[in-house]
TORKOL-4160 file (C-alpha; in steps of 0.2 Angstrom, whole numbers, padded with zeros to 4 digits, m for minus):
385
<pt num="1" X="0098" Y="m0040" Z="m0331"/>
<pt num="2" X="0089" Y="m0045" Z="m0316"/>
<pt num="3" X="0100" Y="m0047" Z="m0300"/>
<pt num="4" X="0092" Y="m0063" Z="m0296"/>
<pt num="5" X="0093" Y="m0071" Z="m0313"/>
<pt num="6" X="0099" Y="m0089" Z="m0314"/>
<pt num="7" X="0115" Y="m0083" Z="m0322"/>
<pt num="8" X="0119" Y="m0070" Z="m0308"/>
<pt num="9" X="0114" Y="m0083" Z="m0295"/>
<pt num="10" X="0127" Y="m0095" Z="m0302"/>
<pt num="11" X="0141" Y="m0083" Z="m0303"/>
<pt num="12" X="0138" Y="m0076" Z="m0286"/>
<pt num="13" X="0138" Y="m0094" Z="m0280"/>
<pt num="14" X="0155" Y="m0098" Z="m0288"/>
<pt num="15" X="0162" Y="m0082" Z="m0280"/>
<pt num="16" X="0155" Y="m0086" Z="m0263"/>
<pt num="17" X="0163" Y="m0103" Z="m0264"/>
<pt num="18" X="0180" Y="m0095" Z="m0268"/>
<pt num="19" X="0178" Y="m0084" Z="m0253"/>
<pt num="20" X="0173" Y="m0098" Z="m0241"/>
<pt num="21" X="0188" Y="m0109" Z="m0248"/>
<pt num="22" X="0200" Y="m0095" Z="m0244"/>
<pt num="23" X="0204" Y="m0092" Z="m0263"/>
<pt num="24" X="0198" Y="m0074" Z="m0260"/>
<pt num="25" X="0204" Y="m0072" Z="m0241"/>
<pt num="26" X="0196" Y="m0059" Z="m0229"/>
<pt num="27" X="0204" Y="m0042" Z="m0231"/>
<pt num="28" X="0209" Y="m0044" Z="m0249"/>
<pt num="29" X="0203" Y="m0034" Z="m0264"/>
<pt num="30" X="0193" Y="m0043" Z="m0277"/>
<pt num="31" X="0200" Y="m0045" Z="m0294"/>
<pt num="32" X="0194" Y="m0032" Z="m0307"/>
<pt num="33" X="0177" Y="m0034" Z="m0315"/>
<pt num="34" X="0186" Y="m0037" Z="m0332"/>
<pt num="35" X="0196" Y="m0051" Z="m0325"/>
<pt num="36" X="0181" Y="m0059" Z="m0317"/>
<pt num="37" X="0171" Y="m0058" Z="m0333"/>
<pt num="38" X="0185" Y="m0066" Z="m0342"/>
<pt num="39" X="0186" Y="m0080" Z="m0329"/>
<pt num="40" X="0168" Y="m0084" Z="m0329"/>
<pt num="41" X="0165" Y="m0081" Z="m0347"/>
<pt num="42" X="0151" Y="m0068" Z="m0344"/>
<pt num="43" X="0148" Y="m0049" Z="m0346"/>
<pt num="44" X="0154" Y="m0036" Z="m0334"/>
<pt num="45" X="0136" Y="m0032" Z="m0330"/>
<pt num="46" X="0133" Y="m0050" Z="m0324"/>
<pt num="47" X="0148" Y="m0049" Z="m0313"/>
<pt num="48" X="0143" Y="m0032" Z="m0306"/>
<pt num="49" X="0126" Y="m0039" Z="m0302"/>
<pt num="50" X="0134" Y="m0054" Z="m0293"/>
<pt num="51" X="0145" Y="m0043" Z="m0283"/>
<pt num="52" X="0130" Y="m0033" Z="m0277"/>
<pt num="53" X="0122" Y="m0049" Z="m0271"/>
<pt num="54" X="0137" Y="m0053" Z="m0261"/>
<pt num="55" X="0138" Y="m0036" Z="m0254"/>
<pt num="56" X="0120" Y="m0038" Z="m0248"/>
<pt num="57" X="0126" Y="m0054" Z="m0240"/>
<pt num="58" X="0140" Y="m0045" Z="m0231"/>
<pt num="59" X="0153" Y="m0056" Z="m0239"/>
<pt num="60" X="0160" Y="m0041" Z="m0248"/>
<pt num="61" X="0161" Y="m0023" Z="m0244"/>
<pt num="62" X="0158" Y="m0010" Z="m0257"/>
<pt num="63" X="0168" Y="0006" Z="m0257"/>
<pt num="64" X="0166" Y="0021" Z="m0269"/>
<pt num="65" X="0178" Y="0021" Z="m0284"/>
<pt num="66" X="0187" Y="0005" Z="m0277"/>
<pt num="67" X="0186" Y="m0013" Z="m0280"/>
<pt num="68" X="0176" Y="m0023" Z="m0267"/>
<pt num="69" X="0185" Y="m0029" Z="m0251"/>
<pt num="70" X="0182" Y="m0047" Z="m0245"/>
<pt num="71" X="0175" Y="m0047" Z="m0227"/>
<pt num="72" X="0175" Y="m0066" Z="m0226"/>
<pt num="73" X="0162" Y="m0079" Z="m0225"/>
<pt num="74" X="0158" Y="m0075" Z="m0206"/>
<pt num="75" X="0158" Y="m0056" Z="m0206"/>
<pt num="76" X="0139" Y="m0055" Z="m0206"/>
<pt num="77" X="0138" Y="m0067" Z="m0192"/>
<pt num="78" X="0151" Y="m0058" Z="m0182"/>
<pt num="79" X="0142" Y="m0042" Z="m0183"/>
<pt num="80" X="0130" Y="m0049" Z="m0169"/>
<pt num="81" X="0138" Y="m0050" Z="m0152"/>
<pt num="82" X="0132" Y="m0067" Z="m0148"/>
<pt num="83" X="0139" Y="m0083" Z="m0157"/>
<pt num="84" X="0127" Y="m0098" Z="m0157"/>
<pt num="85" X="0136" Y="m0115" Z="m0160"/>
<pt num="86" X="0127" Y="m0131" Z="m0164"/>
<pt num="87" X="0132" Y="m0147" Z="m0156"/>
<pt num="88" X="0127" Y="m0164" Z="m0163"/>
<pt num="89" X="0129" Y="m0179" Z="m0152"/>
<pt num="90" X="0129" Y="m0198" Z="m0156"/>
<pt num="91" X="0119" Y="m0207" Z="m0151"/>
<pt num="92" X="0112" Y="m0195" Z="m0138"/>
<pt num="93" X="0117" Y="m0183" Z="m0124"/>
<pt num="94" X="0115" Y="m0196" Z="m0110"/>
<pt num="95" X="0127" Y="m0209" Z="m0116"/>
<pt num="96" X="0144" Y="m0212" Z="m0107"/>
<pt num="97" X="0154" Y="m0205" Z="m0121"/>
<pt num="98" X="0143" Y="m0191" Z="m0127"/>
<pt num="99" X="0139" Y="m0185" Z="m0109"/>
<pt num="100" X="0158" Y="m0183" Z="m0106"/>
<pt num="101" X="0161" Y="m0175" Z="m0122"/>
<pt num="102" X="0147" Y="m0162" Z="m0119"/>
<pt num="103" X="0154" Y="m0159" Z="m0101"/>
<pt num="104" X="0170" Y="m0154" Z="m0109"/>
<pt num="105" X="0162" Y="m0143" Z="m0122"/>
<pt num="106" X="0151" Y="m0134" Z="m0109"/>
<pt num="107" X="0166" Y="m0131" Z="m0097"/>
<pt num="108" X="0174" Y="m0121" Z="m0111"/>
<pt num="109" X="0159" Y="m0112" Z="m0116"/>
<pt num="110" X="0155" Y="m0107" Z="m0098"/>
<pt num="111" X="0169" Y="m0094" Z="m0100"/>
<pt num="112" X="0162" Y="m0086" Z="m0116"/>
<pt num="113" X="0148" Y="m0075" Z="m0110"/>
<pt num="114" X="0143" Y="m0071" Z="m0128"/>
<pt num="115" X="0142" Y="m0089" Z="m0135"/>
<pt num="116" X="0128" Y="m0101" Z="m0134"/>
<pt num="117" X="0126" Y="m0119" Z="m0137"/>
<pt num="118" X="0112" Y="m0127" Z="m0147"/>
<pt num="119" X="0112" Y="m0146" Z="m0144"/>
<pt num="120" X="0104" Y="m0159" Z="m0155"/>
<pt num="121" X="0105" Y="m0178" Z="m0155"/>
<pt num="122" X="0098" Y="m0193" Z="m0164"/>
<pt num="123" X="0080" Y="m0197" Z="m0162"/>
<pt num="124" X="0070" Y="m0213" Z="m0167"/>
<pt num="125" X="0071" Y="m0231" Z="m0163"/>
<pt num="126" X="0078" Y="m0237" Z="m0179"/>
<pt num="127" X="0094" Y="m0233" Z="m0190"/>
<pt num="128" X="0084" Y="m0224" Z="m0204"/>
<pt num="129" X="0075" Y="m0212" Z="m0191"/>
<pt num="130" X="0092" Y="m0208" Z="m0183"/>
<pt num="131" X="0100" Y="m0205" Z="m0200"/>
<pt num="132" X="0086" Y="m0193" Z="m0205"/>
<pt num="133" X="0087" Y="m0184" Z="m0189"/>
<pt num="134" X="0105" Y="m0180" Z="m0192"/>
<pt num="135" X="0101" Y="m0173" Z="m0210"/>
<pt num="136" X="0087" Y="m0162" Z="m0202"/>
<pt num="137" X="0099" Y="m0155" Z="m0189"/>
<pt num="138" X="0112" Y="m0151" Z="m0203"/>
<pt num="139" X="0098" Y="m0142" Z="m0213"/>
<pt num="140" X="0093" Y="m0132" Z="m0198"/>
<pt num="141" X="0110" Y="m0125" Z="m0194"/>
<pt num="142" X="0113" Y="m0121" Z="m0212"/>
<pt num="143" X="0097" Y="m0111" Z="m0213"/>
<pt num="144" X="0099" Y="m0103" Z="m0196"/>
<pt num="145" X="0108" Y="m0086" Z="m0198"/>
<pt num="146" X="0112" Y="m0085" Z="m0180"/>
<pt num="147" X="0123" Y="m0101" Z="m0180"/>
<pt num="148" X="0141" Y="m0097" Z="m0183"/>
<pt num="149" X="0149" Y="m0114" Z="m0179"/>
<pt num="150" X="0145" Y="m0132" Z="m0176"/>
<pt num="151" X="0153" Y="m0147" Z="m0167"/>
<pt num="152" X="0148" Y="m0163" Z="m0176"/>
<pt num="153" X="0149" Y="m0181" Z="m0169"/>
<pt num="154" X="0144" Y="m0186" Z="m0187"/>
<pt num="155" X="0134" Y="m0202" Z="m0190"/>
<pt num="156" X="0134" Y="m0205" Z="m0209"/>
<pt num="157" X="0148" Y="m0208" Z="m0220"/>
<pt num="158" X="0144" Y="m0199" Z="m0237"/>
<pt num="159" X="0125" Y="m0199" Z="m0237"/>
<pt num="160" X="0124" Y="m0181" Z="m0230"/>
<pt num="161" X="0137" Y="m0174" Z="m0240"/>
<pt num="162" X="0125" Y="m0161" Z="m0248"/>
<pt num="163" X="0119" Y="m0156" Z="m0231"/>
<pt num="164" X="0136" Y="m0153" Z="m0225"/>
<pt num="165" X="0141" Y="m0143" Z="m0240"/>
<pt num="166" X="0126" Y="m0132" Z="m0237"/>
<pt num="167" X="0132" Y="m0129" Z="m0219"/>
<pt num="168" X="0149" Y="m0125" Z="m0225"/>
<pt num="169" X="0143" Y="m0113" Z="m0239"/>
<pt num="170" X="0133" Y="m0104" Z="m0226"/>
<pt num="171" X="0149" Y="m0100" Z="m0217"/>
<pt num="172" X="0147" Y="m0111" Z="m0202"/>
<pt num="173" X="0164" Y="m0117" Z="m0195"/>
<pt num="174" X="0164" Y="m0136" Z="m0193"/>
<pt num="175" X="0173" Y="m0146" Z="m0180"/>
<pt num="176" X="0171" Y="m0165" Z="m0182"/>
<pt num="177" X="0174" Y="m0176" Z="m0166"/>
<pt num="178" X="0177" Y="m0195" Z="m0165"/>
<pt num="179" X="0176" Y="m0198" Z="m0184"/>
<pt num="180" X="0178" Y="m0187" Z="m0199"/>
<pt num="181" X="0170" Y="m0187" Z="m0216"/>
<pt num="182" X="0187" Y="m0190" Z="m0225"/>
<pt num="183" X="0204" Y="m0184" Z="m0220"/>
<pt num="184" X="0205" Y="m0170" Z="m0233"/>
<pt num="185" X="0188" Y="m0162" Z="m0229"/>
<pt num="186" X="0190" Y="m0144" Z="m0225"/>
<pt num="187" X="0186" Y="m0144" Z="m0207"/>
<pt num="188" X="0194" Y="m0146" Z="m0190"/>
<pt num="189" X="0194" Y="m0163" Z="m0182"/>
<pt num="190" X="0197" Y="m0169" Z="m0164"/>
<pt num="191" X="0197" Y="m0187" Z="m0160"/>
<pt num="192" X="0208" Y="m0202" Z="m0154"/>
<pt num="193" X="0223" Y="m0210" Z="m0162"/>
<pt num="194" X="0213" Y="m0225" Z="m0165"/>
<pt num="195" X="0226" Y="m0234" Z="m0175"/>
<pt num="196" X="0240" Y="m0232" Z="m0163"/>
<pt num="197" X="0230" Y="m0235" Z="m0147"/>
<pt num="198" X="0222" Y="m0251" Z="m0155"/>
<pt num="199" X="0239" Y="m0257" Z="m0159"/>
<pt num="200" X="0245" Y="m0254" Z="m0141"/>
<pt num="201" X="0230" Y="m0264" Z="m0135"/>
<pt num="202" X="0233" Y="m0279" Z="m0146"/>
<pt num="203" X="0252" Y="m0278" Z="m0142"/>
<pt num="204" X="0247" Y="m0281" Z="m0124"/>
<pt num="205" X="0239" Y="m0297" Z="m0129"/>
<pt num="206" X="0254" Y="m0302" Z="m0140"/>
<pt num="207" X="0266" Y="m0299" Z="m0125"/>
<pt num="208" X="0255" Y="m0311" Z="m0115"/>
<pt num="209" X="0259" Y="m0324" Z="m0127"/>
<pt num="210" X="0244" Y="m0324" Z="m0138"/>
<pt num="211" X="0245" Y="m0327" Z="m0157"/>
<pt num="212" X="0227" Y="m0331" Z="m0161"/>
<pt num="213" X="0219" Y="m0314" Z="m0158"/>
<pt num="214" X="0202" Y="m0311" Z="m0165"/>
<pt num="215" X="0193" Y="m0294" Z="m0168"/>
<pt num="216" X="0175" Y="m0291" Z="m0167"/>
<pt num="217" X="0170" Y="m0275" Z="m0175"/>
<pt num="218" X="0153" Y="m0267" Z="m0177"/>
<pt num="219" X="0143" Y="m0263" Z="m0193"/>
<pt num="220" X="0148" Y="m0245" Z="m0193"/>
<pt num="221" X="0160" Y="m0239" Z="m0207"/>
<pt num="222" X="0165" Y="m0224" Z="m0197"/>
<pt num="223" X="0184" Y="m0219" Z="m0198"/>
<pt num="224" X="0186" Y="m0223" Z="m0180"/>
<pt num="225" X="0181" Y="m0241" Z="m0183"/>
<pt num="226" X="0191" Y="m0243" Z="m0198"/>
<pt num="227" X="0206" Y="m0236" Z="m0189"/>
<pt num="228" X="0204" Y="m0249" Z="m0175"/>
<pt num="229" X="0204" Y="m0263" Z="m0188"/>
<pt num="230" X="0220" Y="m0256" Z="m0195"/>
<pt num="231" X="0228" Y="m0255" Z="m0178"/>
<pt num="232" X="0223" Y="m0273" Z="m0175"/>
<pt num="233" X="0231" Y="m0279" Z="m0191"/>
<pt num="234" X="0246" Y="m0268" Z="m0189"/>
<pt num="235" X="0250" Y="m0276" Z="m0172"/>
<pt num="236" X="0249" Y="m0293" Z="m0179"/>
<pt num="237" X="0260" Y="m0289" Z="m0194"/>
<pt num="238" X="0273" Y="m0281" Z="m0183"/>
<pt num="239" X="0274" Y="m0296" Z="m0173"/>
<pt num="240" X="0275" Y="m0308" Z="m0188"/>
<pt num="241" X="0258" Y="m0315" Z="m0185"/>
<pt num="242" X="0250" Y="m0320" Z="m0202"/>
<pt num="243" X="0233" Y="m0312" Z="m0205"/>
<pt num="244" X="0218" Y="m0324" Z="m0204"/>
<pt num="245" X="0202" Y="m0316" Z="m0211"/>
<pt num="246" X="0192" Y="m0329" Z="m0201"/>
<pt num="247" X="0197" Y="m0320" Z="m0185"/>
<pt num="248" X="0189" Y="m0304" Z="m0190"/>
<pt num="249" X="0171" Y="m0304" Z="m0186"/>
<pt num="250" X="0157" Y="m0291" Z="m0188"/>
<pt num="251" X="0141" Y="m0290" Z="m0177"/>
<pt num="252" X="0126" Y="m0298" Z="m0183"/>
<pt num="253" X="0114" Y="m0285" Z="m0191"/>
<pt num="254" X="0098" Y="m0289" Z="m0181"/>
<pt num="255" X="0093" Y="m0293" Z="m0163"/>
<pt num="256" X="0097" Y="m0286" Z="m0146"/>
<pt num="257" X="0115" Y="m0281" Z="m0141"/>
<pt num="258" X="0117" Y="m0299" Z="m0134"/>
<pt num="259" X="0111" Y="m0307" Z="m0150"/>
<pt num="260" X="0122" Y="m0296" Z="m0161"/>
<pt num="261" X="0137" Y="m0301" Z="m0151"/>
<pt num="262" X="0133" Y="m0319" Z="m0148"/>
<pt num="263" X="0133" Y="m0323" Z="m0167"/>
<pt num="264" X="0152" Y="m0318" Z="m0170"/>
<pt num="265" X="0157" Y="m0326" Z="m0153"/>
<pt num="266" X="0150" Y="m0343" Z="m0158"/>
<pt num="267" X="0158" Y="m0342" Z="m0175"/>
<pt num="268" X="0175" Y="m0338" Z="m0168"/>
<pt num="269" X="0174" Y="m0352" Z="m0155"/>
<pt num="270" X="0168" Y="m0365" Z="m0168"/>
<pt num="271" X="0184" Y="m0362" Z="m0179"/>
<pt num="272" X="0196" Y="m0377" Z="m0181"/>
<pt num="273" X="0209" Y="m0366" Z="m0172"/>
<pt num="274" X="0199" Y="m0354" Z="m0161"/>
<pt num="275" X="0206" Y="m0338" Z="m0154"/>
<pt num="276" X="0214" Y="m0337" Z="m0137"/>
<pt num="277" X="0210" Y="m0318" Z="m0136"/>
<pt num="278" X="0198" Y="m0306" Z="m0143"/>
<pt num="279" X="0200" Y="m0287" Z="m0146"/>
<pt num="280" X="0183" Y="m0279" Z="m0146"/>
<pt num="281" X="0180" Y="m0263" Z="m0156"/>
<pt num="282" X="0172" Y="m0254" Z="m0141"/>
<pt num="283" X="0167" Y="m0258" Z="m0123"/>
<pt num="284" X="0149" Y="m0261" Z="m0126"/>
<pt num="285" X="0154" Y="m0276" Z="m0137"/>
<pt num="286" X="0168" Y="m0281" Z="m0125"/>
<pt num="287" X="0156" Y="m0281" Z="m0109"/>
<pt num="288" X="0142" Y="m0290" Z="m0119"/>
<pt num="289" X="0155" Y="m0303" Z="m0124"/>
<pt num="290" X="0161" Y="m0305" Z="m0106"/>
<pt num="291" X="0144" Y="m0308" Z="m0100"/>
<pt num="292" X="0140" Y="m0320" Z="m0114"/>
<pt num="293" X="0156" Y="m0330" Z="m0111"/>
<pt num="294" X="0153" Y="m0331" Z="m0093"/>
<pt num="295" X="0136" Y="m0337" Z="m0095"/>
<pt num="296" X="0143" Y="m0351" Z="m0107"/>
<pt num="297" X="0155" Y="m0357" Z="m0093"/>
<pt num="298" X="0170" Y="m0350" Z="m0101"/>
<pt num="299" X="0184" Y="m0343" Z="m0089"/>
<pt num="300" X="0190" Y="m0326" Z="m0093"/>
<pt num="301" X="0205" Y="m0324" Z="m0094"/>
<pt num="302" X="0209" Y="m0342" Z="m0090"/>
<pt num="303" X="0203" Y="m0349" Z="m0106"/>
<pt num="304" X="0200" Y="m0333" Z="m0116"/>
<pt num="305" X="0206" Y="m0315" Z="m0114"/>
<pt num="306" X="0196" Y="m0299" Z="m0119"/>
<pt num="307" X="0201" Y="m0282" Z="m0123"/>
<pt num="308" X="0189" Y="m0267" Z="m0126"/>
<pt num="309" X="0191" Y="m0249" Z="m0132"/>
<pt num="310" X="0183" Y="m0233" Z="m0124"/>
<pt num="311" X="0187" Y="m0234" Z="m0106"/>
<pt num="312" X="0168" Y="m0235" Z="m0101"/>
<pt num="313" X="0172" Y="m0244" Z="m0085"/>
<pt num="314" X="0187" Y="m0233" Z="m0080"/>
<pt num="315" X="0175" Y="m0220" Z="m0074"/>
<pt num="316" X="0166" Y="m0232" Z="m0061"/>
<pt num="317" X="0173" Y="m0232" Z="m0043"/>
<pt num="318" X="0179" Y="m0250" Z="m0044"/>
<pt num="319" X="0186" Y="m0248" Z="m0062"/>
<pt num="320" X="0177" Y="m0263" Z="m0068"/>
<pt num="321" X="0185" Y="m0278" Z="m0075"/>
<pt num="322" X="0188" Y="m0276" Z="m0094"/>
<pt num="323" X="0205" Y="m0272" Z="m0100"/>
<pt num="324" X="0202" Y="m0257" Z="m0112"/>
<pt num="325" X="0210" Y="m0242" Z="m0121"/>
<pt num="326" X="0204" Y="m0227" Z="m0112"/>
<pt num="327" X="0198" Y="m0212" Z="m0123"/>
<pt num="328" X="0197" Y="m0195" Z="m0115"/>
<pt num="329" X="0180" Y="m0189" Z="m0121"/>
<pt num="330" X="0180" Y="m0174" Z="m0110"/>
<pt num="331" X="0197" Y="m0168" Z="m0117"/>
<pt num="332" X="0190" Y="m0171" Z="m0134"/>
<pt num="333" X="0176" Y="m0160" Z="m0130"/>
<pt num="334" X="0187" Y="m0146" Z="m0122"/>
<pt num="335" X="0198" Y="m0145" Z="m0138"/>
<pt num="336" X="0184" Y="m0145" Z="m0150"/>
<pt num="337" X="0175" Y="m0131" Z="m0140"/>
<pt num="338" X="0191" Y="m0120" Z="m0141"/>
<pt num="339" X="0193" Y="m0124" Z="m0159"/>
<pt num="340" X="0176" Y="m0119" Z="m0164"/>
<pt num="341" X="0176" Y="m0103" Z="m0153"/>
<pt num="342" X="0193" Y="m0098" Z="m0161"/>
<pt num="343" X="0185" Y="m0100" Z="m0178"/>
<pt num="344" X="0169" Y="m0091" Z="m0175"/>
<pt num="345" X="0178" Y="m0076" Z="m0166"/>
<pt num="346" X="0192" Y="m0076" Z="m0179"/>
<pt num="347" X="0206" Y="m0081" Z="m0168"/>
<pt num="348" X="0211" Y="m0097" Z="m0177"/>
<pt num="349" X="0224" Y="m0099" Z="m0190"/>
<pt num="350" X="0218" Y="m0102" Z="m0208"/>
<pt num="351" X="0224" Y="m0120" Z="m0210"/>
<pt num="352" X="0212" Y="m0133" Z="m0203"/>
<pt num="353" X="0219" Y="m0144" Z="m0189"/>
<pt num="354" X="0217" Y="m0162" Z="m0185"/>
<pt num="355" X="0220" Y="m0166" Z="m0166"/>
<pt num="356" X="0222" Y="m0184" Z="m0160"/>
<pt num="357" X="0223" Y="m0190" Z="m0142"/>
<pt num="358" X="0231" Y="m0206" Z="m0136"/>
<pt num="359" X="0220" Y="m0219" Z="m0128"/>
<pt num="360" X="0231" Y="m0227" Z="m0115"/>
<pt num="361" X="0228" Y="m0245" Z="m0110"/>
<pt num="362" X="0220" Y="m0249" Z="m0094"/>
<pt num="363" X="0225" Y="m0267" Z="m0090"/>
<pt num="364" X="0212" Y="m0275" Z="m0079"/>
<pt num="365" X="0206" Y="m0293" Z="m0075"/>
<pt num="366" X="0200" Y="m0298" Z="m0093"/>
<pt num="367" X="0217" Y="m0301" Z="m0100"/>
<pt num="368" X="0230" Y="m0314" Z="m0095"/>
<pt num="369" X="0243" Y="m0326" Z="m0102"/>
<pt num="370" X="0239" Y="m0337" Z="m0116"/>
<pt num="371" X="0231" Y="m0353" Z="m0109"/>
<pt num="372" X="0244" Y="m0367" Z="m0106"/>
<pt num="373" X="0232" Y="m0381" Z="m0108"/>
<pt num="374" X="0228" Y="m0389" Z="m0125"/>
<pt num="375" X="0210" Y="m0391" Z="m0120"/>
<pt num="376" X="0198" Y="m0384" Z="m0133"/>
<pt num="377" X="0184" Y="m0371" Z="m0129"/>
<pt num="378" X="0168" Y="m0379" Z="m0134"/>
<pt num="379" X="0157" Y="m0368" Z="m0144"/>
<pt num="380" X="0140" Y="m0365" Z="m0136"/>
<pt num="381" X="0124" Y="m0372" Z="m0142"/>
<pt num="382" X="0116" Y="m0364" Z="m0156"/>
<pt num="383" X="0101" Y="m0357" Z="m0146"/>
<pt num="384" X="0112" Y="m0351" Z="m0131"/>
<pt num="385" X="0111" Y="m0332" Z="m0128"/>
């Protein structure tokens, strides 16, 4: 039987997955050929050929007159002194969050003389191009025999699942940052306690007397976005405030940043009972909303309070003016770097770890007590941007 026959490839693939998943842990002895043949319903000759393939891949070590020993999914990578680690940043390495994240990663890697970073980020002017660039990056690290680990600020929800599986089957150790594929995916994760931090931010508004608190979320369905929506709803529920679906708005799908934010703002202000406060999914939305409301002659926080999420302004000398939940992107980068290095050098425990950091509230000038006047805020004209 040919060692590269479809049957042998299929069997070696199943055994490879069992090794990567930890069913056959590193250092253990493989089951007898007879037991494997019974499990897969094939001949012992087919099993022997599949084992030989995995020995060549250095996933197994063959010893005379002994059953093969599992060396682990990364043994062939660890034979090289240097460890290459891919880093995928969203949307690019120059943005506020990504640059702080990368700074944290680099600060840890600077102490590892035999580790090297390979950095990629989204390219293109439209969503489809950026989405495709992520798939291309994932394929490249799956095919690169020198890459042992990857830190991923993942863009897509499920569309790149096949590419991720190829990366994982290649033995690349994955650490997701900011958002995860799903809570049970076998990879480490480092991010923010979005639900808890969002709940604290909305509680700040409730303590100021607000009960009509809207939220503007973006179009992204990432776990971080959904968790912030959950936090907003949880705060309202705990305060005994009835959920009103009209107070949850999404950005418009087209136009500039201002145009995407202007639409939901106008719809909220046009409600029969408009909000007195708005929780924004991130600081970009919050700052854009602030500028629009000011241009429409609406006093912040005298007539309407705003709260963001990210801490974008906290890094500026004057601290800015937007009340916000401050994420520690540099710390996220540091922890993710330590995790991936521990994985690729074999220092990490077997179970995958989820690490979530608090985003403490920084109360600035954009949030204040609920307005005492009964005067209604007029919605801006349809063409006002």
